[in-house]
MOPAC internal coordinates of N, CA, C and O (Angstrom, degrees):
PM7 1SCF
backbone

  N    0.0000 0     0.00 0     0.00 0    0    0    0
  C    1.4728 1     0.00 0     0.00 0    1    0    0
  C    1.5180 1   110.93 1     0.00 0    2    1    0
  O    1.2310 1   121.39 1   -38.32 1    3    2    1
  N    1.3138 1   114.94 1   141.68 1    3    2    1
  C    1.4498 1   120.41 1   174.15 1    5    3    2
  C    1.5326 1   107.11 1   -88.44 1    6    5    3
  O    1.2310 1   121.33 1   -48.24 1    7    6    5
  N    1.3244 1   115.06 1   131.76 1    7    6    5
  C    1.4871 1   120.11 1   177.09 1    9    7    6
  C    1.5432 1   107.22 1  -116.13 1   10    9    7
  O    1.2310 1   121.86 1   -51.35 1   11   10    9
  N    1.3228 1   114.05 1   128.65 1   11   10    9
  C    1.4370 1   120.84 1   178.57 1   13   11   10
  C    1.5411 1   106.08 1  -113.55 1   14   13   11
  O    1.2310 1   120.09 1   -52.34 1   15   14   13
  N    1.3155 1   117.43 1   127.66 1   15   14   13
  C    1.4452 1   121.05 1   179.05 1   17   15   14
  C    1.5496 1   106.06 1  -119.58 1   18   17   15
  O    1.2310 1   121.40 1   -57.14 1   19   18   17
  N    1.3243 1   114.92 1   122.86 1   19   18   17
  C    1.4857 1   122.67 1  -179.88 1   21   19   18
  C    1.5411 1   106.46 1  -105.28 1   22   21   19
  O    1.2310 1   120.00 1   -52.77 1   23   22   21
  N    1.2785 1   117.61 1   127.23 1   23   22   21
  C    1.4766 1   121.48 1   179.51 1   25   23   22
  C    1.5058 1   108.20 1  -114.66 1   26   25   23
  O    1.2310 1   121.73 1   -57.36 1   27   26   25
  N    1.3275 1   114.29 1   122.64 1   27   26   25
  C    1.4821 1   121.75 1  -179.15 1   29   27   26
  C    1.5078 1   109.27 1  -114.43 1   30   29   27
  O    1.2310 1   120.81 1   -25.77 1   31   30   29
  N    1.3400 1   116.06 1   154.23 1   31   30   29
  C    1.4701 1   119.54 1   173.74 1   33   31   30
  C    1.5383 1   107.56 1   -88.76 1   34   33   31
  O    1.2310 1   121.06 1     1.60 1   35   34   33
  N    1.3304 1   115.58 1  -178.40 1   35   34   33
  C    1.4645 1   119.77 1  -175.73 1   37   35   34
  C    1.5167 1   115.17 1   -64.99 1   38   37   35
  O    1.2310 1   121.35 1   165.77 1   39   38   37
  N    1.3343 1   115.02 1   -14.23 1   39   38   37
  C    1.5125 1   119.65 1   175.25 1   41   39   38
  C    1.5085 1   111.73 1   -93.07 1   42   41   39
  O    1.2310 1   120.50 1  -177.97 1   43   42   41
  N    1.3152 1   116.65 1     2.03 1   43   42   41
  C    1.4974 1   120.35 1   178.88 1   45   43   42
  C    1.5081 1   113.88 1    86.91 1   46   45   43
  O    1.2310 1   120.60 1  -178.52 1   47   46   45
  N    1.3516 1   116.45 1     1.48 1   47   46   45
  C    1.4553 1   119.59 1   179.79 1   49   47   46
  C    1.5231 1   109.53 1   -75.10 1   50   49   47
  O    1.2310 1   119.96 1   -44.88 1   51   50   49
  N    1.3242 1   117.69 1   135.12 1   51   50   49
  C    1.4259 1   123.01 1   178.22 1   53   51   50
  C    1.5191 1   110.37 1   -73.57 1   54   53   51
  O    1.2310 1   120.14 1   -65.88 1   55   54   53
  N    1.3038 1   117.34 1   114.12 1   55   54   53
  C    1.4772 1   122.43 1  -178.43 1   57   55   54
  C    1.5399 1   110.03 1   -88.75 1   58   57   55
  O    1.2310 1   120.74 1   145.97 1   59   58   57
  N    1.3361 1   116.19 1   -34.03 1   59   58   57
  C    1.4712 1   118.86 1   179.28 1   61   59   58
  C    1.5008 1   109.60 1  -164.14 1   62   61   59
  O    1.2310 1   121.20 1   -18.13 1   63   62   61
  N    1.3129 1   115.30 1   161.87 1   63   62   61
  C    1.4429 1   121.31 1   167.69 1   65   63   62
  C    1.5222 1   108.22 1  -139.30 1   66   65   63
  O    1.2310 1   121.90 1   -31.33 1   67   66   65
  N    1.3334 1   113.97 1   148.67 1   67   66   65
  C    1.4671 1   120.15 1   175.14 1   69   67   66
  C    1.5303 1   108.60 1  -124.67 1   70   69   67
  O    1.2310 1   121.16 1   -33.49 1   71   70   69
  N    1.2677 1   115.38 1   146.51 1   71   70   69
  C    1.4642 1   123.64 1   177.27 1   73   71   70
  C    1.5242 1   105.52 1  -125.16 1   74   73   71
  O    1.2310 1   120.69 1   -57.63 1   75   74   73
  N    1.3470 1   116.28 1   122.37 1   75   74   73
  C    1.4774 1   118.28 1  -179.17 1   77   75   74
  C    1.5502 1   108.60 1  -133.34 1   78   77   75
  O    1.2310 1   121.51 1   -29.28 1   79   78   77
  N    1.3009 1   114.72 1   150.72 1   79   78   77
  C    1.4128 1   121.70 1   172.52 1   81   79   78
  C    1.5312 1   114.32 1    94.84 1   82   81   79
  O    1.2310 1   121.41 1     4.51 1   83   82   81
  N    1.3111 1   114.92 1  -175.49 1   83   82   81
  C    1.4694 1   122.26 1   177.91 1   85   83   82
  C    1.5119 1   108.43 1  -126.76 1   86   85   83
  O    1.2310 1   120.55 1   -36.10 1   87   86   85
  N    1.3103 1   116.56 1   143.90 1   87   86   85
  C    1.4481 1   122.10 1  -178.28 1   89   87   86
  C    1.5318 1   114.33 1   -63.34 1   90   89   87
  O    1.2310 1   120.98 1   134.20 1   91   90   89
  N    1.3091 1   115.73 1   -45.80 1   91   90   89
  C    1.4400 1   119.21 1  -177.50 1   93   91   90
  C    1.5373 1   113.37 1    72.66 1   94   93   91
  O    1.2310 1   120.76 1  -162.43 1   95   94   93
  N    1.3282 1   116.15 1    17.57 1   95   94   93
  C    1.4876 1   120.29 1   178.51 1   97   95   94
  C    1.5121 1   111.27 1   -71.71 1   98   97   95
  O    1.2310 1   120.38 1   140.64 1   99   98   97
  N    1.2954 1   116.87 1   -39.36 1   99   98   97
  C    1.4348 1   124.63 1  -179.25 1  101   99   98
  C    1.5176 1   109.47 1  -150.42 1  102  101   99
  O    1.2310 1   120.96 1     0.05 1  103  102  101
  N    1.3228 1   115.78 1  -179.95 1  103  102  101
  C    1.4925 1   118.56 1  -179.60 1  105  103  102
  C    1.5519 1   110.23 1   -74.47 1  106  105  103
  O    1.2310 1   121.01 1   -17.98 1  107  106  105
  N    1.2666 1   115.68 1   162.02 1  107  106  105
  C    1.4594 1   124.13 1  -177.19 1  109  107  106
  C    1.5290 1   107.30 1   -55.47 1  110  109  107
  O    1.2310 1   121.43 1   -45.33 1  111  110  109
  N    1.3651 1   114.87 1   134.67 1  111  110  109
  C    1.3982 1   121.88 1  -179.71 1  113  111  110
  C    1.5109 1   114.03 1    89.93 1  114  113  111
  O    1.2310 1   119.68 1   167.69 1  115  114  113
  N    1.3049 1   118.22 1   -12.31 1  115  114  113
  C    1.4866 1   124.27 1  -178.33 1  117  115  114
  C    1.5110 1   111.53 1  -128.15 1  118  117  115
  O    1.2310 1   119.37 1  -172.32 1  119  118  117
  N    1.3162 1   118.80 1     7.68 1  119  118  117
  C    1.4498 1   123.29 1  -174.17 1  121  119  118
  C    1.5133 1   107.75 1   -89.68 1  122  121  119
  O    1.2310 1   121.35 1   -77.23 1  123  122  121
  N    1.4027 1   115.03 1   102.77 1  123  122  121
  C    1.4723 1   117.33 1  -177.71 1  125  123  122
  C    1.5380 1   112.52 1   -70.75 1  126  125  123
  O    1.2310 1   120.11 1   153.18 1  127  126  125
  N    1.2973 1   117.40 1   -26.82 1  127  126  125
  C    1.4322 1   120.74 1   179.59 1  129  127  126
  C    1.5723 1   109.08 1   -68.27 1  130  129  127
  O    1.2310 1   121.46 1   131.69 1  131  130  129
  N    1.3147 1   114.81 1   -48.31 1  131  130  129
  C    1.4681 1   119.48 1   176.53 1  133  131  130
  C    1.5294 1   109.65 1   -59.64 1  134  133  131
  O    1.2310 1   119.71 1   136.29 1  135  134  133
  N    1.3084 1   118.16 1   -43.71 1  135  134  133
  C    1.4670 1   121.49 1   179.71 1  137  135  134
  C    1.5241 1   112.24 1   -60.21 1  138  137  135
  O    1.2310 1   120.36 1   137.19 1  139  138  137
  N    1.3427 1   116.91 1   -42.81 1  139  138  137
  C    1.4402 1   120.10 1  -179.18 1  141  139  138
  C    1.5055 1   111.94 1   -65.62 1  142  141  139
  O    1.2310 1   120.27 1   134.20 1  143  142  141
  N    1.3402 1   117.08 1   -45.80 1  143  142  141
  C    1.4651 1   121.62 1   179.78 1  145  143  142
  C    1.5230 1   110.01 1   -64.96 1  146  145  143
  O    1.2310 1   119.89 1   135.02 1  147  146  145
  N    1.3143 1   117.82 1   -44.98 1  147  146  145
  C    1.4651 1   122.37 1   179.33 1  149  147  146
  C    1.5133 1   110.10 1   -59.81 1  150  149  147
  O    1.2310 1   119.74 1   133.30 1  151  150  149
  N    1.3417 1   118.10 1   -46.70 1  151  150  149
  C    1.4679 1   122.15 1  -178.66 1  153  151  150
  C    1.5416 1   109.83 1   -57.85 1  154  153  151
  O    1.2310 1   120.83 1   133.90 1  155  154  153
  N    1.2954 1   116.02 1   -46.10 1  155  154  153
  C    1.4874 1   120.64 1  -178.13 1  157  155  154
  C    1.5036 1   109.28 1   -65.15 1  158  157  155
  O    1.2310 1   118.85 1   134.24 1  159  158  157
  N    1.3534 1   119.79 1   -45.76 1  159  158  157
  C    1.4288 1   122.41 1  -177.79 1  161  159  158
  C    1.5297 1   111.70 1   -63.75 1  162  161  159
  O    1.2310 1   120.61 1   134.17 1  163  162  161
  N    1.3401 1   116.43 1   -45.83 1  163  162  161
  C    1.4501 1   119.00 1   179.06 1  165  163  162
  C    1.4927 1   112.82 1   -68.07 1  166  165  163
  O    1.2310 1   120.59 1   145.27 1  167  166  165
  N    1.3423 1   116.48 1   -34.73 1  167  166  165
  C    1.4894 1   119.66 1   175.13 1  169  167  166
  C    1.5252 1   110.72 1   -60.90 1  170  169  167
  O    1.2310 1   121.02 1   138.32 1  171  170  169
  N    1.3379 1   115.66 1   -41.68 1  171  170  169
  C    1.4755 1   118.23 1   178.18 1  173  171  170
  C    1.5153 1   110.17 1   -61.60 1  174  173  171
  O    1.2310 1   119.37 1   131.34 1  175  174  173
  N    1.3201 1   118.81 1   -48.66 1  175  174  173
  C    1.4287 1   122.56 1  -178.14 1  177  175  174
  C    1.5236 1   111.35 1   -61.26 1  178  177  175
  O    1.2310 1   120.73 1   136.07 1  179  178  177
  N    1.3252 1   116.22 1   -43.93 1  179  178  177
  C    1.4529 1   120.49 1   179.15 1  181  179  178
  C    1.5123 1   113.79 1   -65.98 1  182  181  179
  O    1.2310 1   121.18 1   138.15 1  183  182  181
  N    1.3332 1   115.35 1   -41.85 1  183  182  181
  C    1.4758 1   119.78 1  -179.93 1  185  183  182
  C    1.5093 1   111.28 1   -68.51 1  186  185  183
  O    1.2310 1   120.13 1   141.01 1  187  186  185
  N    1.3421 1   117.36 1   -38.99 1  187  186  185
  C    1.4210 1   119.67 1   176.03 1  189  187  186
  C    1.5431 1   113.10 1   -58.93 1  190  189  187
  O    1.2310 1   121.89 1   138.53 1  191  190  189
  N    1.3112 1   113.98 1   -41.47 1  191  190  189
  C    1.4509 1   119.15 1  -178.85 1  193  191  190
  C    1.5446 1   110.04 1   -72.31 1  194  193  191
  O    1.2310 1   120.13 1   132.33 1  195  194  193
  N    1.3094 1   117.36 1   -47.67 1  195  194  193
  C    1.4998 1   120.89 1  -173.65 1  197  195  194
  C    1.5258 1   112.49 1   -76.66 1  198  197  195
  O    1.2310 1   120.04 1   141.04 1  199  198  197
  N    1.3046 1   117.53 1   -38.96 1  199  198  197
  C    1.4510 1   120.27 1  -175.51 1  201  199  198
  C    1.5077 1   117.09 1   -95.57 1  202  201  199
  O    1.2310 1   121.41 1   151.74 1  203  202  201
  N    1.3319 1   114.91 1   -28.26 1  203  202  201
  C    1.4440 1   118.63 1  -178.55 1  205  203  202
  C    1.5335 1   114.01 1  -116.32 1  206  205  203
  O    1.2310 1   121.28 1   175.74 1  207  206  205
  N    1.3090 1   115.16 1    -4.26 1  207  206  205
  C    1.4602 1   119.19 1   178.11 1  209  207  206
  C    1.5242 1   113.34 1    70.15 1  210  209  207
  O    1.2310 1   121.01 1  -155.91 1  211  210  209
  N    1.3276 1   115.68 1    24.09 1  211  210  209
  C    1.4899 1   121.68 1  -176.22 1  213  211  210
  C    1.5361 1   107.60 1  -106.00 1  214  213  211
  O    1.2310 1   121.63 1   -67.29 1  215  214  213
  N    1.3338 1   114.49 1   112.71 1  215  214  213
  C    1.4794 1   119.50 1   173.78 1  217  215  214
  C    1.4827 1   108.27 1  -100.90 1  218  217  215
  O    1.2310 1   120.48 1   -40.83 1  219  218  217
  N    1.2705 1   116.69 1   139.17 1  219  218  217
  C    1.4721 1   114.84 1   178.60 1  221  219  218
  C    1.5055 1   113.47 1   163.07 1  222  221  219
  O    1.2310 1   119.78 1  -124.62 1  223  222  221
  N    1.3349 1   118.03 1    55.38 1  223  222  221
  C    1.4526 1   116.79 1   171.97 1  225  223  222
  C    1.5234 1   110.30 1  -128.36 1  226  225  223
  O    1.2310 1   121.89 1   -29.01 1  227  226  225
  N    1.3091 1   113.98 1   150.99 1  227  226  225
  C    1.4522 1   123.30 1  -178.24 1  229  227  226
  C    1.5433 1   107.19 1  -122.97 1  230  229  227
  O    1.2310 1   120.08 1   -38.41 1  231  230  229
  N    1.2849 1   117.46 1   141.59 1  231  230  229
  C    1.4713 1   118.31 1   178.11 1  233  231  230
  C    1.5011 1   111.16 1  -146.24 1  234  233  231
  O    1.2310 1   121.37 1   -25.80 1  235  234  233
  N    1.2639 1   114.99 1   154.20 1  235  234  233
  C    1.4899 1   124.07 1   167.78 1  237  235  234
  C    1.5617 1   106.10 1  -161.84 1  238  237  235
  O    1.2310 1   120.32 1    -2.55 1  239  238  237
  N    1.2735 1   117.00 1   177.45 1  239  238  237
  C    1.4493 1   118.74 1  -174.82 1  241  239  238
  C    1.5787 1   112.06 1   -55.01 1  242  241  239
  O    1.2310 1   120.34 1   -60.48 1  243  242  241
  N    1.2889 1   116.95 1   119.52 1  243  242  241
  C    1.4384 1   122.21 1   177.39 1  245  243  242
  C    1.5444 1   113.62 1    75.27 1  246  245  243
  O    1.2310 1   120.42 1  -161.08 1  247  246  245
  N    1.3218 1   116.80 1    18.92 1  247  246  245
  C    1.4884 1   119.58 1  -179.74 1  249  247  246
  C    1.5028 1   109.77 1  -152.38 1  250  249  247
  O    1.2310 1   121.36 1   -43.50 1  251  250  249
  N    1.3542 1   115.00 1   136.50 1  251  250  249
  C    1.4500 1   121.66 1   169.22 1  253  251  250
  C    1.5351 1   107.92 1  -146.66 1  254  253  251
  O    1.2310 1   121.69 1   -41.58 1  255  254  253
  N    1.3355 1   114.38 1   138.42 1  255  254  253
  C    1.4615 1   119.85 1   176.31 1  257  255  254
  C    1.5075 1   106.64 1  -131.68 1  258  257  255
  O    1.2310 1   120.84 1   -48.98 1  259  258  257
  N    1.2983 1   116.01 1   131.02 1  259  258  257
  C    1.4584 1   121.95 1   178.65 1  261  259  258
  C    1.5338 1   106.95 1  -127.29 1  262  261  259
  O    1.2310 1   120.23 1   -54.50 1  263  262  261
  N    1.3348 1   117.16 1   125.50 1  263  262  261
  C    1.4622 1   122.15 1  -174.93 1  265  263  262
  C    1.5105 1   110.80 1  -130.60 1  266  265  263
  O    1.2310 1   122.16 1   -31.15 1  267  266  265
  N    1.3521 1   113.46 1   148.85 1  267  266  265
  C    1.4502 1   121.71 1   176.67 1  269  267  266
  C    1.5121 1   107.17 1  -111.34 1  270  269  267
  O    1.2310 1   120.04 1   -49.73 1  271  270  269
  N    1.3460 1   117.53 1   130.27 1  271  270  269
  C    1.4719 1   120.30 1   177.23 1  273  271  270
  C    1.5434 1   111.87 1   -57.88 1  274  273  271
  O    1.2310 1   122.33 1   -28.46 1  275  274  273
  N    1.3445 1   113.13 1   151.54 1  275  274  273
  C    1.4762 1   116.48 1   179.99 1  277  275  274
  C    1.5202 1   112.61 1   -66.54 1  278  277  275
  O    1.2310 1   121.30 1   137.74 1  279  278  277
  N    1.2948 1   115.13 1   -42.26 1  279  278  277
  C    1.4809 1   117.65 1  -178.45 1  281  279  278
  C    1.5215 1   110.59 1  -101.10 1  282  281  279
  O    1.2310 1   120.91 1   -75.61 1  283  282  281
  N    1.3168 1   115.87 1   104.39 1  283  282  281
  C    1.4676 1   122.44 1   174.11 1  285  283  282
  C    1.5130 1   111.22 1  -136.56 1  286  285  283
  O    1.2310 1   118.74 1   -29.29 1  287  286  285
  N    1.3148 1   120.00 1   150.71 1  287  286  285
  C    1.4858 1   120.69 1   179.60 1  289  287  286
  C    1.5294 1   110.76 1   -58.12 1  290  289  287
  O    1.2310 1   121.11 1   -29.06 1  291  290  289
  N    1.3017 1   115.47 1   150.94 1  291  290  289
  C    1.4795 1   123.50 1  -177.83 1  293  291  290
  C    1.5112 1   112.91 1   -53.87 1  294  293  291
  O    1.2310 1   120.73 1   137.20 1  295  294  293
  N    1.3234 1   116.21 1   -42.80 1  295  294  293
  C    1.4740 1   120.48 1  -178.58 1  297  295  294
  C    1.5215 1   111.62 1   -63.10 1  298  297  295
  O    1.2310 1   120.28 1   135.16 1  299  298  297
  N    1.3236 1   117.07 1   -44.84 1  299  298  297
  C    1.4550 1   122.61 1   178.49 1  301  299  298
  C    1.5063 1   110.13 1   -66.92 1  302  301  299
  O    1.2310 1   120.35 1   144.42 1  303  302  301
  N    1.3543 1   116.93 1   -35.58 1  303  302  301
  C    1.4631 1   119.22 1  -179.57 1  305  303  302
  C    1.5448 1   110.01 1   -65.52 1  306  305  303
  O    1.2310 1   119.50 1   139.43 1  307  306  305
  N    1.3297 1   118.57 1   -40.57 1  307  306  305
  C    1.4473 1   121.05 1   178.54 1  309  307  306
  C    1.5220 1   111.63 1   -66.06 1  310  309  307
  O    1.2310 1   120.07 1   141.25 1  311  310  309
  N    1.3213 1   117.47 1   -38.75 1  311  310  309
  C    1.4360 1   120.82 1   176.47 1  313  311  310
  C    1.5153 1   109.90 1   -63.39 1  314  313  311
  O    1.2310 1   120.53 1   134.93 1  315  314  313
  N    1.3406 1   116.59 1   -45.07 1  315  314  313
  C    1.4544 1   121.67 1   177.36 1  317  315  314
  C    1.5198 1   112.16 1   -59.80 1  318  317  315
  O    1.2310 1   121.25 1   138.34 1  319  318  317
  N    1.3613 1   115.22 1   -41.66 1  319  318  317
  C    1.4662 1   120.65 1  -178.96 1  321  319  318
  C    1.5472 1   108.53 1   -60.49 1  322  321  319
  O    1.2310 1   119.98 1   133.42 1  323  322  321
  N    1.2815 1   117.64 1   -46.58 1  323  322  321
  C    1.4967 1   120.85 1  -178.84 1  325  323  322
  C    1.4985 1   109.71 1   -61.71 1  326  325  323
  O    1.2310 1   120.20 1   134.03 1  327  326  325
  N    1.2941 1   117.22 1   -45.97 1  327  326  325
  C    1.4705 1   119.65 1  -179.33 1  329  327  326
  C    1.5212 1   111.23 1   -62.77 1  330  329  327
  O    1.2310 1   120.01 1   129.54 1  331  330  329
  N    1.3017 1   117.58 1   -50.46 1  331  330  329
  C    1.4609 1   122.38 1  -174.37 1  333  331  330
  C    1.5342 1   111.47 1   -67.46 1  334  333  331
  O    1.2310 1   120.00 1   138.45 1  335  334  333
  N    1.3438 1   117.60 1   -41.55 1  335  334  333
  C    1.4577 1   119.74 1   179.00 1  337  335  334
  C    1.5193 1   110.34 1   -62.52 1  338  337  335
  O    1.2310 1   121.23 1   139.86 1  339  338  337
  N    1.3608 1   115.25 1   -40.14 1  339  338  337
  C    1.4572 1   119.78 1   179.60 1  341  339  338
  C    1.5220 1   112.37 1   -64.08 1  342  341  339
  O    1.2310 1   121.47 1   137.40 1  343  342  341
  N    1.3113 1   114.79 1   -42.60 1  343  342  341
  C    1.4680 1   119.70 1  -179.29 1  345  343  342
  C    1.5343 1   111.29 1   -67.99 1  346  345  343
  O    1.2310 1   120.98 1   137.74 1  347  346  345
  N    1.2998 1   115.73 1   -42.26 1  347  346  345
  C    1.4612 1   118.64 1   178.18 1  349  347  346
  C    1.5555 1   111.06 1   -63.24 1  350  349  347
  O    1.2310 1   120.15 1   138.54 1  351  350  349
  N    1.3046 1   117.31 1   -41.46 1  351  350  349
  C    1.4602 1   121.10 1   173.47 1  353  351  350
  C    1.5026 1   110.48 1   -56.54 1  354  353  351
  O    1.2310 1   119.61 1   134.46 1  355  354  353
  N    1.3572 1   118.34 1   -45.54 1  355  354  353
  C    1.4439 1   121.85 1   177.25 1  357  355  354
  C    1.5400 1   112.69 1   -60.38 1  358  357  355
  O    1.2310 1   120.61 1   137.81 1  359  358  357
  N    1.3152 1   116.44 1   -42.19 1  359  358  357
  C    1.4455 1   121.35 1  -179.38 1  361  359  358
  C    1.5823 1   109.69 1   -65.33 1  362  361  359
  O    1.2310 1   121.44 1   140.74 1  363  362  361
  N    1.3170 1   114.85 1   -39.26 1  363  362  361
  C    1.4779 1   119.18 1   177.54 1  365  363  362
  C    1.5426 1   110.94 1   -64.82 1  366  365  363
  O    1.2310 1   120.46 1   144.90 1  367  366  365
  N    1.3341 1   116.72 1   -35.10 1  367  366  365
  C    1.4608 1   120.19 1   177.66 1  369  367  366
  C    1.5110 1   110.54 1   -66.59 1  370  369  367
  O    1.2310 1   120.15 1   139.27 1  371  370  369
  N    1.3421 1   117.32 1   -40.73 1  371  370  369
  C    1.4499 1   119.62 1   175.56 1  373  371  370
  C    1.4959 1   110.01 1   -61.92 1  374  373  371
  O    1.2310 1   120.45 1   137.11 1  375  374  373
  N    1.3397 1   116.74 1   -42.89 1  375  374  373
  C    1.4835 1   121.42 1   178.56 1  377  375  374
  C    1.5271 1   110.48 1   -57.27 1  378  377  375
  O    1.2310 1   119.91 1   136.61 1  379  378  377
  N    1.2917 1   117.78 1   -43.39 1  379  378  377
  C    1.4848 1   121.71 1  -178.48 1  381  379  378
  C    1.5361 1   111.06 1   -58.54 1  382  381  379
  O    1.2310 1   121.49 1   138.68 1  383  382  381
  N    1.3235 1   114.75 1   -41.32 1  383  382  381
  C    1.4724 1   118.92 1  -179.27 1  385  383  382
  C    1.5257 1   115.61 1   -81.67 1  386  385  383
  O    1.2310 1   120.49 1   159.04 1  387  386  385
  N    1.3006 1   116.67 1   -20.96 1  387  386  385
  C    1.4995 1   121.27 1  -173.37 1  389  387  386
  C    1.5160 1   108.63 1  -139.07 1  390  389  387
  O    1.2310 1   119.34 1  -126.74 1  391  390  389
  N    1.3153 1   118.86 1    53.26 1  391  390  389
  C    1.4824 1   121.75 1  -173.79 1  393  391  390
  C    1.5327 1   113.58 1   -64.61 1  394  393  391
  O    1.2310 1   119.86 1   161.37 1  395  394  393
  N    1.3113 1   117.87 1   -18.63 1  395  394  393
  C    1.4868 1   119.68 1   176.55 1  397  395  394
  C    1.5079 1   111.27 1   -78.09 1  398  397  395
  O    1.2310 1   120.52 1   166.97 1  399  398  397
  N    1.3138 1   116.61 1   -13.03 1  399  398  397
  C    1.4572 1   120.61 1  -173.37 1  401  399  398
  C    1.5138 1   115.56 1  -119.69 1  402  401  399
  O    1.2310 1   120.07 1   165.02 1  403  402  401
  N    1.3737 1   117.46 1   -14.98 1  403  402  401
  C    1.4346 1   122.11 1  -179.57 1  405  403  402
  C    1.5462 1   109.12 1  -138.27 1  406  405  403
  O    1.2310 1   120.61 1   -43.73 1  407  406  405
  N    1.3476 1   116.43 1   136.27 1  407  406  405
  C    1.4226 1   121.77 1   175.34 1  409  407  406
  C    1.5264 1   108.45 1  -128.91 1  410  409  407
  O    1.2310 1   120.11 1   -52.13 1  411  410  409
  N    1.3194 1   117.39 1   127.87 1  411  410  409
  C    1.4948 1   121.27 1   179.35 1  413  411  410
  C    1.5309 1   107.72 1  -113.90 1  414  413  411
  O    1.2310 1   120.41 1   -61.01 1  415  414  413
  N    1.3298 1   116.82 1   118.99 1  415  414  413
  C    1.4572 1   124.15 1   176.31 1  417  415  414
  C    1.5438 1   104.79 1  -105.26 1  418  417  415
  O    1.2310 1   121.01 1   -63.24 1  419  418  417
  N    1.3147 1   115.67 1   116.76 1  419  418  417
  C    1.4878 1   121.60 1  -177.66 1  421  419  418
  C    1.4887 1   107.43 1  -127.15 1  422  421  419
  O    1.2310 1   122.20 1   -76.92 1  423  422  421
  N    1.3739 1   113.39 1   103.08 1  423  422  421
  C    1.4795 1   117.47 1  -177.09 1  425  423  422
  C    1.5016 1   110.88 1  -142.83 1  426  425  423
  O    1.2310 1   122.51 1   -26.50 1  427  426  425
  N    1.3093 1   112.80 1   153.50 1  427  426  425
  C    1.5065 1   117.84 1   172.04 1  429  427  426
  C    1.4991 1   106.83 1   -78.12 1  430  429  427
  O    1.2310 1   120.08 1   -62.19 1  431  430  429
  N    1.3017 1   117.45 1   117.81 1  431  430  429
  C    1.4483 1   119.95 1   178.64 1  433  431  430
  C    1.4883 1   116.07 1  -129.52 1  434  433  431
  O    1.2310 1   119.96 1   170.29 1  435  434  433
  N    1.3073 1   117.68 1    -9.71 1  435  434  433
  C    1.4586 1   121.10 1   178.79 1  437  435  434
  C    1.4941 1   112.47 1  -103.43 1  438  437  435
  O    1.2310 1   121.03 1   -35.98 1  439  438  437
  N    1.3002 1   115.63 1   144.02 1  439  438  437
  C    1.4690 1   120.71 1   172.10 1  441  439  438
  C    1.5144 1   107.68 1   -97.93 1  442  441  439
  O    1.2310 1   120.47 1    -7.41 1  443  442  441
  N    1.3201 1   116.71 1   172.59 1  443  442  441
  C    1.4617 1   119.40 1  -179.15 1  445  443  442
  C    1.5260 1   113.11 1   -79.84 1  446  445  443
  O    1.2310 1   120.00 1  -179.47 1  447  446  445
  N    1.3239 1   117.60 1     0.53 1  447  446  445
  C    1.4706 1   120.58 1  -177.52 1  449  447  446
  C    1.4895 1   111.77 1   -64.91 1  450  449  447
  O    1.2310 1   120.10 1   180.00 1  451  450  449

């Protein structure tokens, strides 16, 4: 199962998301669930870098983490918010269709400290 964890600050802003695991829906190269989640995660990382100038993702087999620095200009933060909220919405849509293969945990877990 793919597990997506979304971490928000006390204002509801997405500070990071992690994607771990493998869907197991089909064999490698034919797994549409894995492809959907991967496409969304990489789109987020690419859009953050290209549109907001935010670099900051880590990846390896079965793992991806994308984080936004705490101190960023307001304009970049709003661009990042739009990108990340859209991607999380997409991930939740995949979860709705394939709940045995994808789990999205979206909670406020960070304080402003």
